[in-house]
C-alpha positions in Angstrom: -13.3 23.7 9.3 -15.1 25.0 6.2 -18.6 23.5 5.9 -17.8 22.5 2.4 -14.3 20.9 2.7 -13.0 17.4 3.3 -9.3 17.5 4.2 -6.7 14.8 3.8 -3.5 15.5 5.8 -0.5 13.3 4.9 2.1 13.3 7.6 5.5 12.6 5.9 7.3 12.7 9.3 5.1 9.7 10.3 6.0 8.0 7.0 9.7 8.5 7.9 9.1 7.2 11.4 7.4 4.1 10.0 10.3 3.5 7.7 12.7 3.7 10.6 10.7 1.0 12.5 10.7 -1.2 9.4 14.5 -0.8 8.8 15.2 -1.7 12.4 13.0 -4.8 12.0 14.7 -5.7 8.7 18.0 -6.3 10.4 20.3 -4.9 7.8 18.3 -5.8 4.7 17.6 -2.9 2.3 14.1 -1.4 2.6 12.8 -0.9 -0.9 9.3 0.7 -0.4 6.3 -0.2 -2.6 4.8 3.1 -3.9 2.3 1.8 -6.4 -1.2 3.2 -6.7 0.0 6.8 -6.3 1.9 6.0 -3.2 -1.0 4.0 -1.7 -3.3 6.9 -2.5 -1.3 9.5 -0.6 0.5 11.2 -3.5 3.6 9.5 -5.0 5.6 12.7 -5.5 5.7 13.8 -1.9 6.0 10.2 -0.7 9.0 9.2 -2.8 10.8 12.5 -2.3 10.6 12.2 1.5 11.6 8.5 1.3 14.6 9.4 -0.9 15.6 12.1 1.7 15.5 9.3 4.3 18.0 7.3 2.2 15.8 5.0 0.1 17.4 4.2 -3.2 15.0 1.4 -4.5 11.3 1.5 -5.2 8.6 -0.9 -6.5 5.6 0.1 -8.6 3.1 -2.0 -10.5 2.8 -0.2 -13.8 5.2 1.4 -16.3 3.3 4.7 -15.9 3.8 4.6 -12.2 7.5 4.1 -12.7 7.6 7.1 -15.0 5.8 9.1 -12.3 8.4 8.2 -9.7 11.2 9.2 -12.1 9.4 12.5 -12.8 8.9 13.2 -9.1 12.5 12.4 -8.2 14.1 14.2 -11.2 17.6 13.7 -12.4 19.2 14.7 -9.1 17.8 11.8 -7.1 19.0 8.5 -8.6 17.2 5.3 -7.7 16.4 1.9 -8.9 12.7 1.5 -9.8 11.3 -2.0 -10.3 8.1 -2.6 -12.3 6.1 -5.5 -11.0 4.1 -5.9 -14.3 7.4 -6.8 -15.8 8.1 -6.5 -19.5 4.6 -6.2 -21.0 4.2 -6.2 -24.8 5.4 -2.9 -26.3 6.7 -1.6 -23.0 10.4 -2.0 -23.8 11.1 1.5 -25.1 9.3 3.2 -22.2 11.1 1.1 -19.7 14.4 2.0 -21.3 13.6 5.7 -21.6 12.7 6.0 -18.0 15.5 3.7 -16.7 13.0 1.2 -15.1 13.8 -2.4 -14.2 11.2 -5.0 -15.2 10.4 -7.8 -12.7 10.0 -10.6 -15.3 6.9 -12.7 -14.4 6.6 -15.2 -17.2 8.6 -17.2 -19.6 7.3 -15.1 -22.4 8.6 -12.0 -20.7 12.0 -13.7 -20.2 12.2 -14.4 -24.0 11.3 -10.8 -24.7 13.9 -9.5 -22.3 16.5 -11.8 -23.9 15.7 -10.4 -27.3 16.1 -6.9 -26.0 19.3 -7.7 -24.2 20.8 -9.2 -27.4 19.6 -6.3 -29.6 21.1 -3.7 -27.3 24.5 -5.3 -27.0 24.7 -5.0 -23.2 22.8 -7.4 -20.9 19.3 -6.0 -19.9 18.9 -5.3 -16.2 16.0 -7.3 -14.8 14.5 -8.8 -11.7 13.0 -12.3 -11.8 9.7 -12.8 -10.0 9.2 -16.4 -9.1 5.8 -17.9 -8.0 6.5 -20.0 -4.9 2.9 -20.7 -4.0 0.7 -17.6 -4.2 -0.5 -18.5 -7.7 -0.8 -14.9 -8.9 2.3 -14.0 -10.9 5.8 -15.2 -11.5 7.9 -17.8 -13.2 7.3 -21.3 -11.9 10.3 -22.6 -9.9 11.0 -25.1 -12.7 11.2 -22.2 -15.2 13.5 -20.3 -13.0 15.8 -23.2 -12.5 15.8 -23.8 -16.3 16.8 -20.2 -16.8 19.6 -20.5 -14.3 21.1 -23.4 -16.3 20.7 -21.6 -19.6 24.0 -19.7 -20.1 23.0 -18.4 -23.5 19.9 -16.7 -22.3 21.5 -15.5 -19.0 24.4 -13.8 -20.9 21.8 -11.4 -22.3 20.3 -10.6 -18.9 21.7 -8.8 -15.8 19.6 -10.5 -13.1 20.1 -8.1 -10.2 17.3 -9.4 -8.1 15.4 -12.7 -7.6 12.1 -12.2 -5.7 8.8 -13.8 -4.7 5.8 -12.8 -2.7 4.3 -14.5 0.4 0.6 -15.2 0.4 0.0 -15.7 4.1 2.6 -13.5 5.9 -0.1 -11.7 7.9 -0.8 -15.1 9.5 2.6 -16.1 11.0 1.5 -19.6 11.9 0.3 -20.5 8.4 2.4 -23.4 7.1 2.4 -21.9 3.6 5.0 -19.3 4.8 7.6 -22.0 5.5 6.7 -23.9 2.3 7.2 -20.8 0.2 10.4 -20.0 1.9 11.9 -23.4 1.1 10.8 -23.2 -2.6 12.4 -19.7 -2.7 15.6 -20.8 -1.2 16.0 -23.5 -3.8 15.7 -21.0 -6.6 17.8 -18.4 -4.9 20.7 -20.8 -4.6 20.8 -21.1 -8.4 21.4 -17.3 -8.7 24.2 -16.7 -6.3 25.3 -13.4 -7.8 21.8 -11.9 -7.5 20.2 -10.3 -4.5 17.1 -11.8 -3.1 13.7 -10.5 -1.8 10.8 -12.4 -0.3 9.2 -10.3 2.4 6.8 -7.4 2.2 5.5 -5.6 5.4 4.2 -8.7 7.2 7.0 -10.9 6.0 9.7 -8.7 7.7 8.3 -9.8 11.0 8.4 -13.5 10.3 12.0 -13.6 11.3 15.5 -13.3 9.7 15.1 -16.3 7.5 12.6 -14.3 5.4 14.5 -11.1 5.0 17.4 -11.9 2.6 19.1 -8.8 1.1 16.0 -6.7 0.4 12.5 -6.3 1.9 9.6 -4.5 0.2 7.5 -2.7 2.8 4.1 -1.5 1.7 1.1 -1.0 3.9 3.0 -0.7 7.2 5.0 2.2 5.8 1.7 4.0 5.5 0.4 3.1 8.9 -1.2 -0.3 8.5 -0.4 -3.1 11.0 1.6 -6.0 9.5 -0.9 -8.5 10.8 -4.0 -6.5 9.6 -4.8 -5.1 13.0 -3.8 -1.9 14.8 -0.1 -1.9 15.7 1.2 0.8 18.0 4.6 0.7 16.4 3.3 2.3 13.3 2.0 5.9 13.2 -0.9 7.1 11.1 0.3 8.8 7.9 -3.2 9.7 6.6 -5.7 11.8 8.5 -9.1 12.3 6.7 -11.4 14.9 8.3 -14.7 16.4 7.4 -16.9 19.0 9.1 -20.1 18.4 11.0 -23.0 19.8 8.9 -25.7 19.6 11.6 -27.1 17.6 14.5 -30.5 16.0 14.3 -32.6 13.5 16.1 -34.1 10.2 15.0 -36.8 8.6 17.1 -36.8 4.9 18.0 -37.9 2.8 15.1 -37.5 5.5 12.4 -35.6 4.7 9.2 -32.3 6.5 8.7 -31.1 7.1 5.2 -32.2 5.2 2.1 -34.9 2.5 2.3 -35.5 0.7 5.5 -32.0 -0.8 5.8 -31.2 1.1 9.0 -33.6 1.9 11.8 -32.9 3.7 15.0 -32.9 1.2 17.9 -33.7 4.0 20.3 -33.8 7.7 20.0 -30.5 8.8 18.4 -28.8 12.1 18.3 -27.2 12.0 14.9 -24.3 14.1 13.5 -24.4 14.6 9.7 -20.9 14.8 8.4 -19.9 16.3 5.0 -18.1 13.2 3.6 -19.1 9.8 2.2 -18.0 7.0 -0.1 -17.1 9.6 -2.7 -14.3 10.5 -0.4 -13.2 7.0 0.2 -15.2 5.9 3.2 -16.3 2.3 2.4 -20.1 2.0 2.6 -19.9 -1.4 4.2 -18.3 0.1 7.3 -21.7 1.4 8.5 -22.8 -0.2 11.7 -19.3 -1.5 12.6 -17.0 1.4 11.8 -16.6 4.6 13.8 -15.5 8.2 13.5 -13.7 10.3 16.1 -15.6 13.3 17.3 -15.8 15.4 20.5 -13.0 13.3 22.0 -14.5 9.8 21.6 -15.4 7.1 19.1 -18.8 7.7 17.4 -20.4 4.8 15.5 -21.1 5.1 11.8 -24.8 4.8 11.3 -25.0 5.3 7.6 -22.6 6.1 4.7 -23.9 7.7 1.6 -22.1 9.4 -1.3 -21.4 12.7 0.3 -22.8 12.4 3.8 -22.3 10.2 6.8 -24.5 10.0 9.9 -22.7 9.2 13.2 -24.2 8.5 16.6 -23.3 11.5 18.7 -24.6 10.1 21.9 -24.6 12.9 24.5 -21.8 14.9 22.8 -22.5 18.5 21.9 -21.0 19.7 18.6 -21.5 22.8 16.5 -21.6 22.9 12.7 -18.1 23.2 11.3 -16.4 21.2 14.0 -14.0 18.6 12.5 -14.8 14.9 12.6 -11.9 12.4 12.0 -12.8 9.6 9.7 -9.3 8.1 9.4 -6.2 8.9 11.4 -4.5 8.5 14.7 -7.9 8.2 16.5 -10.0 6.6 13.8 -7.5 3.7 13.2 -6.8 2.5 9.7 -7.0 -1.2 10.5 -10.2 -0.8 12.5 -11.9 0.9 9.6 -10.7 -1.7 7.2 -12.0 -4.5 9.4 -15.3 -2.8 9.9 -15.7 -2.7 6.1 -14.6 -6.3 5.6 -11.6 -5.1 3.8 -7.9 -4.4 4.3 -5.9 -1.2 5.0 -4.6 -1.2 1.4 -8.1 -0.6 0.0 -9.0 2.0 2.6 -5.9 4.0 1.6 -6.1 3.7 -2.1 -9.8 4.7 -2.1 -9.1 8.0 -0.4 -10.5 11.1 -2.0 -8.7 12.7 -4.9 -10.9 15.8 -4.5 -10.3 16.4 -0.8 -8.2 19.4 0.2 -4.7 18.0 0.7 -1.9 19.2 2.8 1.5 17.6 3.5 3.4 17.8 6.7 7.2 17.4 6.7 7.6 17.6 2.9 10.7 18.5 0.9 
């Protein structure tokens, strides 16, 4: 490797393989990937084009601008339904309409705004309904959803193609909140018999057929994260972050390493200084618990600074310029997230926007 480059490789063939695993697990439900946050930090254009090539025809984003980016990436020749999880925010109606985006209404105020737009346009407005079944983050209350189901005047102005909710504890299969949310969702879903339903994201898919309904919304597992927030061999690494070794050096027992006195060498250490840091997305809190992959083995992270990392080389011999894998098939995404006290989603979305990027298996 060049001594000045950090390289992010995005393996779109691995993305497609993960989609196949999720489709198989979904048991016939449509897989509608979540591609918010620039395709979980991996580049929404290449991601959605490859997913469309694999037969995906529905996507979820968080923001209107993200939906516009999906439309621009797909172009007019690749039709798809794009749902916006922020819903119908004030003033967003014209942009949603211009880009052909479907808002997932998340409050009664948004329902009223959508009804007004549906009435003004003549034809019913295509929408999804997001219902809060116990996560307490976003969505209509079940009572509001049931009231809307009984309100023929309002419903006549809306085309409710999807009713959805989101599980708060799906990564913990034995958590009783999962079943409680499922029962609340079923009650609402029964009142919209003509609409499709979606409850499960990545982890929810693996809770069993009761949770899958007509559509599932895989996110982190599509990009290589385990559905239960730990490494899962069924899912391939999509992102590989590598940086070159700058130099090797030695720190004697008791000497401080890096800033201040926060880290001291417990013994004489042979350190490898790597040309990457938290500016490239490596979470600083992973020091001491995380690892890199170098010279064929895991090497503990000793310190993480803005543009440099020190790893414990042990007895390995490495030359300047040799690559060190900081994330990928050997430096596992969920391991790195756990070491940083975080989740795979954050590790991916923090990845460097200035790294040299390459895509394998693109369109």
